[in-house]
MIGU-431849 format. One record per atom (N, C-alpha, C): residue in three letters; x, y, z. Coordinates in steps of 0.02 Angstrom, whole numbers, plus 50000, padded with zeros to 5 digits. Example, Ala and Ser with C-alpha at 12.3 -4.5 7.8 and 13.67 -1.06 7.14 Angstrom:
// MIGU-431849
Ala506604971650390/Ala506154977550390/Ala506604983550390/Ser506424988850354/Ser506844994750357/Ser506455000250394/
END
This chain:
// MIGU-431849
Unk507304928649248/Unk506694924549252/Unk506844917249231/Unk507464915549232/Unk507674908849210/Unk507354903549255/Unk507114898049223/Unk506824892349259/Unk506224894349302/Unk505834898949277/Unk505244901149314/Unk504624900849270/Unk504064899649302/Unk503424899449266/Unk503174906649259/Unk503264909549199/Unk503094916549189/Unk502354917749201/Unk501914913149179/Unk501194914049188/Unk501004914849261/Unk501344911149304/Unk501214911449376/Unk501314918549402/Unk501874921549384/Unk502034928249409/Unk501604933649376/Unk501444932749313/Unk500994937549280/Unk500314937549314/Unk500054931649331/Unk499414931249365/Unk499454934249435/Unk500004933149470/Unk500094936249536/Unk500084943749530/Unk500414946449480/Unk500414953649470/Unk499704956049453/Unk499324952049417/Unk498624953749402/Unk498194953749464/Unk498284948849508/Unk497924948849572/Unk498084955049612/Unk498714956849612/Unk498934962749650/Unk498614969049623/Unk498554969449556/Unk498244975249524/Unk497514975949545/Unk497124970449541/Unk496414970949557/Unk496294972049631/Unk496724969149673/Unk496684970549745/Unk496774977949758/Unk497234981149721/Unk497344988349729/Unk496744992349705/Unk496444990349650/Unk495834993749625/Unk495294993549678/Unk495184987749708/Unk494634986949756/Unk494734990549821/Unk495364991449842/Unk495484994549907/Unk495665001949902/Unk495705004649842/Unk495905011649834/Unk495305016449827/Unk494705013749828/Unk494115017849811/Unk493755020549873/Unk494005019149932/Unk493685021649993/Unk493635029249992/Unk494195032549974/Unk494205039849974/Unk493715042749923/Unk493635039449866/Unk493175041849814/Unk492455042249839/Unk492265037649882/Unk491585037249906/Unk491485040749974/Unk491995044249998/Unk491955046950066/Unk491345051450075/Unk491225055850027/Unk490635060350033/Unk489995056250034/Unk489955051049992/Unk489355046749990/Unk489275043050056/Unk489825040650085/Unk489785037350150/Unk489505042050203/Unk489775048050205/Unk489565052850257/Unk488825054550249/Unk488605055450186/Unk487905057150174/Unk487435051250188/Unk487615045250163/Unk487175039450170/Unk487115037050242/Unk487655037750280/Unk487645035150348/Unk487575040750400/Unk487445046950377/Unk487305052450423/Unk487885054150469/Unk488485054850441/Unk489085056150482/Unk489385062850463/Unk489805065650509/Unk490165071850492/Unk490885070150473/Unk491265075250454/Unk491935074150427/Unk492395070750478/Unk492355072850541/Unk492795070050592/Unk492695062550603/Unk492095060050586/Unk491955052950593/Unk492125048850532/Unk492335052150478/Unk492475048550416/Unk493065043850420/Unk493505044950467/Unk494095040650474/Unk493925033550494/Unk493315032350519/Unk493125025650543/Unk493175020350488/Unk493065022450425/Unk493085017550370/Unk493785014850359/Unk494275019350357/Unk494965017050348/Unk495225013750411/Unk494995016150470/Unk495215012950532/Unk494995005650534/Unk494355004350516/Unk494114997350517/Unk494464993150466/Unk494544995850405/Unk494894992050353/Unk495614990450374/Unk495964995450400/Unk496664994450417/Unk496754990550483/Unk496254990750526/Unk496264986250584/Unk496224979050560/Unk495814977850509/Unk495804971250478/Unk496474969350448/Unk496794974250416/Unk497464973050387/Unk497954970850441/Unk497944974550496/Unk498404972950552/Unk498254965950579/Unk497614964450587/Unk497414957750612/Unk497644952350564/Unk497584953650498/Unk497804948750449/Unk498544947250453/Unk498944952450464/Unk499664951450470/Unk499834947450532/Unk499504949050588/Unk499634945550651/Unk499444938150644/Unk498864936850615/Unk498644929950605/Unk499134926150561/Unk499394929550510/Unk499864926250464/Unk500484923550500/Unk500704927150552/Unk501304924950588/Unk501214918050618/Unk500594916250634/Unk500454909850666/Unk500264904250617/Unk500004906050559/Unk499734900850514/Unk500104900150449/Unk500564904650432/Unk500924904250369/Unk501264897450359/Unk501524894550413/Unk501914888450407/Unk501514882350385/Unk500854882850387/Unk500444876950372/Unk500354875650297/Unk500434880850256/Unk500364879950183/Unk500914883850147/Unk501024881950085/Unk501474885850043/Unk501134892350021/Unk501544896949997/Unk501284903649982/Unk500734903649929/Unk500784899249879/Unk500274899149826/Unk499584897649855/Unk499554893049902/Unk498914891349933/Unk498624897249971/Unk499064900750008/Unk498824906550046/Unk498604912149999/Unk498954912949943/Unk498754918049894/Unk498044916649869/Unk497914910349854/Unk497244908449830/Unk496714909649883/Unk496834907549944/Unk496334908149998/Unk496184915450013/Unk496704919450022/Unk496594926450042/Unk496274930549985/Unk496474929149923/Unk496164932749868/Unk495424930749860/Unk495264924549875/Unk494564922249873/Unk494144926049924/Unk494404926949984/Unk494044930750036/Unk493944937950013/Unk494464940949984/Unk494404947749958/Unk493864948249905/Unk493874943749856/Unk493394943949801/Unk492674943149825/Unk492564938349870/Unk491894937249896/Unk491664942949941/Unk492134945949977/Unk491974951750018/Unk491754957649977/Unk492094958749920/Unk491904964249875/Unk491204963049847/Unk491064956849829/Unk490384955149805/Unk489864956449858/Unk490014954749920/Unk489534955549975/Unk489364962849989/Unk489824967349973/Unk489684974549985/Unk489084976849943/Unk488944973249889/Unk488354974949848/Unk487714975049889/Unk487694971049943/Unk487094970649985/Unk487194974350052/Unk487714978450057/Unk487854981950120/Unk487434988250125/Unk486844987750153/Unk486394993550160/Unk486444996850228/Unk486794993750276/Unk486854996750343/Unk487584998050358/Unk487715002850401/Unk488395004650420/Unk488754998750452/Unk488414995250497/Unk488724989650533/Unk488954984150485/Unk488514982250438/Unk488694977050390/Unk489284979150347/Unk489284985350325/Unk489824987850283/Unk490484987850321/Unk490474989950384/Unk491094990150424/Unk491364983150436/Unk490914978350447/Unk491134971350456/Unk491474968750393/Unk491184970350335/Unk491494968250272/Unk492164971550261/Unk492224978050278/Unk492864981450272/Unk493394978050315/Unk493194975950375/Unk493654972450420/Unk493894965950389/Unk493424962050362/Unk493604955550331/Unk494044956550269/Unk493864961450228/Unk494264962950169/Unk494974964950189/Unk495024968950243/Unk495684970850268/Unk496104964950289/Unk495794960350327/Unk496154954250349/Unk496424950450288/Unk496004949550238/Unk496204945550180/Unk496734949050138/Unk496654955550125/Unk497094958850078/Unk497804959750105/Unk497864961250169/Unk498554962150194/Unk498904955550201/Unk498544950250218/Unk498824943450217/Unk499054941750146/Unk498634943350097/Unk498814942350027/Unk499434946350008/Unk499434952650027/Unk499994957250012/Unk500644954350039/Unk500634952350101/Unk501224949650134/Unk501484943350098/Unk501024938850082/Unk501214932450051/Unk501494933449981/Unk501194937949943/Unk501434939249875/Unk502134942249877/Unk502244947049922/Unk502914950049927/Unk503444944849946/Unk503274940449993/Unk503734935250013/Unk503894930549955/Unk503374928849916/Unk503464924349859/Unk503914927549805/Unk503794933849790/Unk504204937249740/Unk504924937749764/Unk505024939549827/Unk505704940249855/Unk506074933549854/Unk505714928149870/Unk506034921549873/Unk506274919049805/Unk505904920649752/Unk506064918149685/Unk506554922649647/Unk506704928449675/Unk507134933149638/Unk507694935749683/Unk508184931549695/Unk508764933749734/Unk509154939149698/Unk509224938249633/Unk509564943349592/Unk509064948649572/Unk509274954949576/Unk508844960649558/Unk508184960449597/Unk508234958849661/Unk507644958549704/Unk507274965249703/Unk507654970749708/Unk507344977449708/Unk506954978749645/Unk507194976349588/Unk506854977449524/Unk506164974149525/Unk506134967749545/Unk505504964049541/Unk505004966249595/Unk505254968249653/Unk504794970649705/Unk504514977449685/Unk504934981849657/Unk504674988249632/Unk504174987249576/Unk504304982249533/Unk503834980749479/Unk503164978449507/Unk503184974149558/Unk502574971949592/Unk502184977749620/Unk502534982149655/Unk502194987849686/Unk501994993149634/Unk502324992849575/Unk502084997049520/Unk501394994849497/Unk501274988249497/Unk500614985549480/Unk500094987949531/Unk500294987949595/Unk499844990349647/Unk499684997749635/Unk500195001649619/Unk500085008749606/Unk499635009849547/Unk499715005749494/Unk499285006449435/Unk498565005049453/Unk498444999949495/Unk497764998449517/Unk497475003949560/Unk497895006749602/Unk497665012249646/Unk497535018649607/Unk497875019449549/Unk497725025049505/Unk497065023849468/Unk496975017749443/Unk496375016249404/Unk495745016049447/Unk495815013649509/Unk495235012649552/Unk494805018849562/Unk495095024349588/Unk494685030349599/Unk494365033149535/Unk494735033049479/Unk494455035549416/Unk493885031149393/Unk493975024649396/Unk493455019949376/Unk492835020849420/Unk492945021449485/Unk492385022149532/Unk492005028649520/Unk492385034049510/Unk492055040549498/Unk491645040449434/Unk491905037249382/Unk491545036849318/Unk490915032549325/Unk490985026749357/Unk490405022349366/Unk489875025449411/Unk490095029649457/Unk489625032849503/Unk489145037449467/Unk489335039749407/Unk488895044249368/Unk488355040349330/Unk488445033749323/Unk487955029849284/Unk487605024449326/Unk487865022949385/Unk487555017949427/Unk487185021249485/Unk486625018449507/Unk486225021649559/Unk486525021049629/Unk486945016049642/Unk487195014849709/Unk487945013449707/Unk488315016449754/Unk489035015249756/Unk489195007949773/Unk488745004549808/Unk488864997549825/Unk488944993049763/Unk488604994949709/Unk488634990949648/Unk489344990849618/Unk489714996149628/Unk490394996449601/Unk490834991249635/Unk490754990649701/Unk491114985349737/Unk490924978449708/Unk490294977549693/Unk490064971149667/Unk490384969449600/Unk490434974349556/Unk490744973149490/Unk491484971349497/Unk491834974949542/Unk492534973349553/Unk492604966249581/Unk492144964449626/Unk492144957649654/Unk492034952349601/Unk491584953649553/Unk491454948749500/Unk492074947749456/Unk492414953149439/Unk493034952549399/Unk493564948749439/Unk493594949949504/Unk494084946649547/Unk493954939149550/Unk493324937149553/Unk493144930049554/Unk493384926649489/Unk493274929949433/Unk493494927249368/Unk494254926349366/Unk494604931249392/Unk495344930849393/Unk495574925349441/Unk495204924449495/Unk495374919149543/Unk495324912249511/Unk494804911249472/Unk494714904749437/Unk495294903649388/Unk495494908849353/Unk496054908349307/Unk496694906549344/Unk496794909649401/Unk497394908149442/Unk497384900949466/Unk496804898449484/Unk496744891549508/Unk496974886449456/Unk496784887649394/Unk496924882749342/Unk497574884049303/Unk497784890349299/Unk498364892049259/Unk498964894349300/Unk498864896049363/Unk499404898649404/Unk499784893249440/Unk500184889449404/Unk500574884149434/Unk501254886949456/Unk501424885849520/Unk502044888349547/Unk502644884749516/Unk503204888349504/Unk503804885149477/Unk504084880149526/Unk504514875749500/Unk504874870949544/Unk505344874849589/Unk505324873249654/Unk505724876849702/Unk506414873649709/Unk506934877949708/Unk507604875549724/Unk507644874649800/Unk508194871749823/Unk508274870649895/Unk508264877349933/Unk508584882449903/Unk508614889049936/Unk507924892149941/Unk507544891749886/Unk506874894649886/Unk506424890849934/Unk506494884249935/Unk506084880149981/Unk506214882250053/Unk506854883450070/Unk507024885450138/Unk506694892150155/Unk506694896750108/Unk506394903350120/Unk505644902850125/Unk505344897750096/Unk504614897050096/Unk504364892650154/Unk504804890850201/Unk504574887050258/Unk504144891350305/Unk504214897950298/Unk503784902650334/Unk503824901950409/Unk504414900050435/Unk504514899950508/Unk504724906950530/Unk504524908850590/Unk504634915550615/Unk505264916050657/Unk505634921550650/Unk506224923050690/Unk506194930450709/Unk505864931850765/Unk505764938850785/Unk506374941850819/Unk506924938150819/Unk507554940950844/Unk507804946750802/Unk507544947350741/Unk507754952950698/Unk507554959650728/Unk507064959650774/Unk506834965850805/Unk507344968650855/Unk507874964850868/Unk508414967250911/Unk508904971650873/Unk508844971650807/Unk509294975650765/Unk509044982850760/Unk509444987850780/Unk509234994850774/Unk509044996750703/Unk509414994050654/Unk509274996050584/Unk508574993850564/Unk508344988050588/Unk507674985650572/Unk507154990050606/Unk507284992150667/Unk506814996550703/Unk506735003150665/Unk507295006050642/Unk507255012350605/Unk506865011450539/Unk506975005850506/Unk506605004550444/Unk505865003650458/Unk505695000350512/Unk504984999350530/Unk504645006050545/Unk504995010450579/Unk504715017050595/Unk504655021350531/Unk505145020750487/Unk505095024350423/Unk504495021950384/Unk504385015350383/Unk503805012550348/Unk503155014850379/Unk503135015050446/Unk502545017350482/Unk502335024350461/Unk502815028950461/Unk502665035850443/Unk502485036550369/Unk502845032850325/Unk502675033550254/Unk501975031050240/Unk501785025450270/Unk501115022750257/Unk500575027250286/Unk500735030950339/Unk500275036050363/Unk500155041350310/Unk500695043450277/Unk500645048250222/Unk500215045550165/Unk500365039450144/Unk500005036550088/Unk499275035450104/Unk499135033050165/Unk498435032050185/Unk498055038650188/Unk498395043950210/Unk498075050550212/Unk497895053050143/Unk498345052050095/Unk498205054150025/Unk497595050449999/Unk497585043850006/Unk497035039849979/Unk496365041550011/Unk496375043050076/Unk495755043950114/Unk495475050950108/Unk495905056050112/Unk495645062850122/Unk495725067550063/Unk496145065950015/Unk496245070649959/Unk495605072049919/Unk495215066949900/Unk494605068549862/Unk494125073249900/Unk494025071749965/Unk493575076050004/Unk493885083050012/Unk494535083450023/Unk494885089850030/Unk494785094149968/Unk494865091349909/Unk494785095149848/Unk494055097249836/Unk493585092949857/Unk492875094649850/Unk492685100349897/Unk492905100149958/Unk492715105250007/Unk493125111650000/Unk493775110949988/Unk494225116749987/Unk494185120549921/Unk494095116949865/Unk494105120249799/Unk493465119149760/Unk492955116349792/Unk492295115249760/Unk492365111049697/Unk492805106149698/Unk492905101849640/Unk492345096649637/Unk492175094449576/Unk491695089049568/Unk491995082349587/Unk491575077149590/Unk491805070649612/Unk492375067949568/Unk492295068549501/Unk492805065949456/Unk493455069849462/Unk493405076549464/Unk493995080749470/Unk494355079449535/Unk493965078649589/Unk494265077349655/Unk494625070549655/Unk494345065649620/Unk494665059149616/Unk495325059549577/Unk495375064449532/Unk495985065349494/Unk496575066849540/Unk496445070049598/Unk496985071649644/Unk497345065449668/Unk496955060649695/Unk497275054549719/Unk497515050249661/Unk497165050449605/Unk497385046549547/Unk498035049249518/Unk498115055849520/Unk498745058849497/Unk499325056549542/Unk499195056349607/Unk499695053749654/Unk499885046649635/Unk499385042449620/Unk499525035449607/Unk499855034349540/Unk499675038049488/Unk499995036949424/Unk500725039249426/Unk500855044649463/Unk501555046749472/Unk501935041849515/Unk501585038849563/Unk501895033649605/Unk502105027649562/Unk501675025749514/Unk501845020149469/Unk502475021849430/Unk502485027949402/Unk503075030049363/Unk503695029949408/Unk503625032649469/Unk504185032749515/Unk504435025749531/Unk503985021049541/Unk504195014249558/Unk504525010749499/Unk504275012049439/Unk504595008949381/Unk505285011849369/Unk505355018449379/Unk506015021549373/Unk506495018849426/Unk506245018249488/Unk506655015649542/Unk506855008349531/Unk506415004649497/Unk506584997649481/Unk507224997349440/Unk507315002249395/Unk507925002549355/Unk508505005449396/Unk508355010549436/Unk508885013849475/Unk509205009049525/Unk508815004249552/Unk509094999749602/Unk509634995149573/Unk509654994549508/Unk510184990549476/Unk510864994049484/Unk510845000649489/Unk511465004549491/Unk511595007749559/Unk511065010049593/Unk511145013649656/Unk510855009849715/Unk511085011349774/Unk510825008249835/Unk510125011049851/Unk509685006649874/Unk508985008549887/Unk508925014249937/Unk509345014149989/Unk509285019250041/Unk509475026150016/Unk509935026549968/Unk510135032949940/Unk509585035649893/Unk509295031349853/Unk508735033349811/Unk508165036149854/Unk508035032649909/Unk507485034549953/Unk507605041349986/Unk508205042550009/Unk508365048850043/Unk508265054849998/Unk508535054449938/Unk508465060049890/Unk507725061049871/Unk507385055649857/Unk506675056149837/Unk506245059149891/Unk506345057149953/Unk505935059850009/Unk506055067350017/Unk506675069450012/Unk506825076650020/Unk506465080749967/Unk506485078549905/Unk506135082149851/Unk505385082149862/Unk505115076449882/Unk504385075949893/Unk504145080549948/Unk504525081050002/Unk504325085350058/Unk504275092550036/Unk504775094950001/Unk504775102049980/Unk504185103549934/Unk504065099449884/Unk503545100849835/Unk502845099549862/Unk502765094449903/Unk502115093049933/Unk501915098549982/Unk502405101050021/Unk502265106550067/Unk502065112850030/Unk502395114249974/Unk502215120049934/Unk501495119349908/Unk501305113349889/Unk500625112249865/Unk500095113349918/Unk500275112149981/Unk499805113250036/Unk499755120650054/Unk500325124050055/Unk500345131050078/Unk500095135950026/Unk500175134449962/Unk499935139049910/Unk499205137349895/Unk498735141849909/Unk498015140249904/Unk497735140249833/Unk498035136349789/Unk497815135749720/Unk497785128249704/Unk497235125849676/Unk497145118649665/Unk497695115749620/Unk497925119649571/Unk498445117049526/Unk499085115449565/Unk499255119649614/Unk499845118349655/Unk499745112249700/Unk499125111449724/Unk498975105549765/Unk499085099249723/Unk498845099349660/Unk498935093649616/Unk499675092249602/Unk500065097549593/Unk500785096649583/Unk501105093449644/Unk500875095449703/Unk501135092549765/Unk500985085149770/Unk500375083049751/Unk500205075949753/Unk500615072049702/Unk500705075049643/Unk501105071749591/Unk501825070749615/Unk502105075949646/Unk502795075549671/Unk502875070349726/Unk502375070049770/Unk502395065149824/Unk502385058049796/Unk501985056949744/Unk501965050349712/Unk502605048749674/Unk502845053649636/Unk503425052449592/Unk504065051349631/Unk504195055649681/Unk504835055449715/Unk504855051049778/Unk504285050349811/Unk504275046249873/Unk503855039949866/Unk503525039049809/Unk503055033549801/Unk503355026649803/Unk504015026149792/Unk504345019549794/Unk504575017749864/Unk504385021549914/Unk504635020449982/Unk504485013350007/Unk503875010949997/Unk503695004350023/Unk504124998749993/Unk504164998049926/Unk504584992749898/Unk505324993749914/Unk505554999949917/Unk506265001149933/Unk506424999050004/Unk505995001050051/Unk506114999150121/Unk506064991550130/Unk505574988450097/Unk505514981250100/Unk506144977750073/Unk506394980250017/Unk506994977249987/Unk507584977850034/Unk507664983650066/Unk508214984550114/Unk508134979550171/Unk507514978750196/Unk507384974050250/Unk507534966850230/Unk507324964950170/Unk507464958050146/Unk508224956850141/Unk508594961950121/Unk509324961150115/Unk509654960850184/Unk509394964650231/Unk509674964650299/Unk509574957850332/Unk509024954450317/Unk508854948050349/Unk508674942950295/Unk509164941250254/Unk509034936950196/Unk508824929950214/Unk508984927750275/Unk508834920850294/Unk508154919950328/Unk507784925450337/Unk507114924850369/Unk506634929850337/Unk506514929050272/Unk506124933950235/Unk505384934050254/Unk505114928250276/Unk504424928150298/Unk504324932550360/Unk504814932250406/Unk504784936450466/Unk504824943850447/Unk505264945450400/Unk505314952350377/Unk504644954650350/Unk504324950550310/Unk503664952350282/Unk503164953650338/Unk503144949350388/Unk502654950050442/Unk502764956550480/Unk503384957850503/Unk503484963750545/Unk503404970150505/Unk503604970150442/Unk503524976250402/Unk502794977350384/Unk502414972150374/Unk501704973150358/Unk501294974950420/Unk501534973250479/Unk501234975950540/Unk501334983550541/Unk501944985750525/Unk502084992950522/Unk501664996450469/Unk501604993350410/Unk501194996150356/Unk500474996950379/Unk500204991750409/Unk499504991950431/Unk499384997050486/Unk499854997550532/Unk499775002550586/Unk499805009650559/Unk500255010850511/Unk500295017450481/Unk499655019350445/Unk499385014650406/Unk498755015850371/Unk498165016450418/Unk498205013450477/Unk497655013750525/Unk497655020150565/Unk498235021950591/Unk498285027450639/Unk498225034250605/Unk498615035550553/Unk498675042350527/Unk498055044850490/Unk497705040850449/Unk497085043550419/Unk496575045450472/Unk496535041550526/Unk496075043250581/Unk496295049850614/Unk496945050550628/Unk497205056750658/Unk497085062650611/Unk497205061550546/Unk497075066950498/Unk496345069050498/Unk495895064150506/Unk495185065850510/Unk495025070150570/Unk495335068650627/Unk495245072750687/Unk495515079750677/Unk496105080150645/Unk496405086750632/Unk495985090750584/Unk495735087550531/Unk495305090950483/Unk494665093450516/Unk494365089450559/Unk493745091350592/Unk493845096750644/Unk494435096950675/Unk494565101750730/Unk494875108250706/Unk495385107650663/Unk495775113550643/Unk495675115550570/Unk495345111350531/Unk495235112950460/Unk495625108350414/Unk495405108150352/Unk495685103450304/Unk496415104950286/Unk496595111450285/Unk497285113250268/Unk497775110450318/Unk497605110950383/Unk498035108150434/Unk498075100550429/Unk497525097550409/Unk497535090250398/Unk498025088350344/Unk498025092150289/Unk498495090750235/Unk499215092150256/Unk499315097350298/Unk499995098850322/Unk500265093050364/Unk499825089950403/Unk500045084150444/Unk500255078350399/Unk499975078050339/Unk500175072850292/Unk500895073750270/Unk501105080050261/Unk501795081450243/Unk502265079350300/Unk502045080450363/Unk502455078650420/Unk502605071150422/Unk502145067150395/Unk502275059950392/Unk502885058550348/Unk502945062250293/Unk503535061350250/Unk504175063550286/Unk504115068850325/Unk504695071150364/Unk504915065750413/Unk504435062550447/Unk504595057150492/Unk504945051350456/Unk504715049850396/Unk505025044450357/Unk505755046050342/Unk505885052250321/Unk506565054250304/Unk507015054050366/Unk506765056250422/Unk507165056350484/Unk507405049250501/Unk506965044350496/Unk507165037550515/Unk507595034150462/Unk507535036150400/Unk507995033550349/Unk508695036350361/Unk508735042650380/Unk509385045650396/Unk509705042150457/Unk509295040650507/Unk509545036950566/Unk509785029950546/Unk509425026850500/Unk509635020250474/Unk510315020750441/Unk510405025750398/Unk511035026650363/Unk511605028050413/Unk511465032050463/Unk511975033750513/Unk512185027450551/Unk511695023250570/Unk511845017150607/Unk512235012250563/Unk512045011650500/Unk512405007150454/Unk513125009550444/Unk513215016050440/Unk513875018750429/Unk514325017450489/Unk514035017850549/Unk514405016550610/Unk514575009150617/Unk514095004850598/Unk514184997650607/Unk514654994650554/Unk514634997450493/Unk515044994650438/Unk515485000250410/Unk516125000750435/Unk516565006150413/Unk516705006050339/Unk516765000050310/Unk516914999550238/Unk516264998450201/Unk516045003450164/Unk515405003150130/Unk515474999250064/Unk514984994950054/Unk514964991149991/Unk514764995749934/Unk515124995249879/Unk514974999349820/Unk514674994849767/Unk514104997049741/Unk513784993049689/Unk513834996549622/
END
């Protein structure tokens, strides 16, 4: 952290935490959404589809406008849209208005996500994997706290919309603090070059990048499915209460935080792709057992294992991508966040269709298949790297 403004990065991590809190509570309110808006289970995927469509749009827009401002400015703008959008949900009494706000929040948050990751990667050439895993550990902590906080507040507040409003108010306060205290460090020539935010989509000609993008796509489908459907699954399948059902996704997220913090240390000694391969294999076995054994305790163990062993997939894949294309990190952020958004958009919707047609157990089984897809493409990445580079670098 030499020659860096520590307060700037602490505030960025704080913004990332609250953004995670605000966007992780969709699954907690799924039953309330279905009841309030008169929808059935198969239609519940529309909420995540709209939010993640906004995420995808935000990433695409960023490819064209990132070059006009430095990352700090974009962080402020996008977080402001997120905070005001959360406040506006307080008055969302109709389905149409709520869906429009979800779309806008999605546009802002994924643009924010992309810009923050690029900023962290640019300032930390050494131990890049450590700092990116730490950043995503903050996201995991927020995603753990969000469902629990929402479920608790739902027992004392008359309307779920008010919870969005409170999160929005806290976000506005943090935004003001960032405006006055979040001064970016002085940029070296190398960092300035990485922050020019010019696009080079020639990286898509590299097979290794394509495999990483597909791995990211499948993993984010898995993560989106957990966040969206686990609370409802536990309520319907095991007759769990709202708070207990929220514990399922929260357990996933707290174990994900632990996994990311552990991986932050492991990346100092081991290669990211090897950590990822072993973790995915363990997660698949234990998560599948949790789905097939019809006992809620085993389901909870499966979610915990998925978070602990595979939860660092996003920061690990991003770190690999940044290292593969060190001279165009903004482009790496854009293409990988397109993949992230598409995974979060497509698979929760597909899982909703599977749950509505074949039952909730089959929907959860399809979630495990997303992890299998992730592992397959990481193995293909390793095979391609081994073929392209006969002499492997040892760290």
